[in-house]
N, C-alpha and C positions, 0 to 999 in steps of 0.2 A: 738179919738172916732168919729164915723160917726154920722152925723146929719140926721134925717129922712127927713129933708127938701131937702137934696141932692138926695133922692131916687125918682125914677119915680112914677107917680101917681098910677100905677097899683100895684107896690110893696108896697106902703104905705097902699093901700086898703087891700091888702092881710095880712099885719101885724096888722091891726086894729082889735079890738075886735068886735064880732058881738053883736047884741042886746041881744041874748040869753046868750052869755058869760058874758055880763055886768050884767044881772039879776042874774046869778049864783054867780058872784063875790060879788054883793051886799047882796045876801042872806047869803053867807058864812061869810061876814063881820059882820053880825048881830048875827050869831050863837055863843053860848058860847063855850069856849075851854073845851074839855072833856079829862081827863087823865085816863089812864088804866095801866095795868101791863107792857105793852110794852113801854109806854111813861108816866112815873110817874111825878108828879109835883116836881120841883126842890125846895128843902128846902135850907135855908141859909147854913146849914152844908154841904150839898152836893155841893153847888155852890163853896165853898172854895176848893173843891178837883179838880175842873176843871183846866186844864193846858192851858195856852194861846197857840194858834197855831202859832201866829206870835209874838215872844217876843218883848218887847219894846227895841228899839235901842237907844244907847247912842248918843246924839247929841253933836257936837262940839260947845263950848261956846266961 
């Protein structure tokens, strides 16, 4: 994985969040989660029906 310290200054500035983006992120962080018909809240019963995408691998002991 690349470190941003290895990037030139111009690239790091381009990748950094602007002040407006930081404000939007902070505002979104404080907003409550709202569920609707497209994204209902998951109940414990529904959570049991989920299938793992990456099954647990057996490790050598």
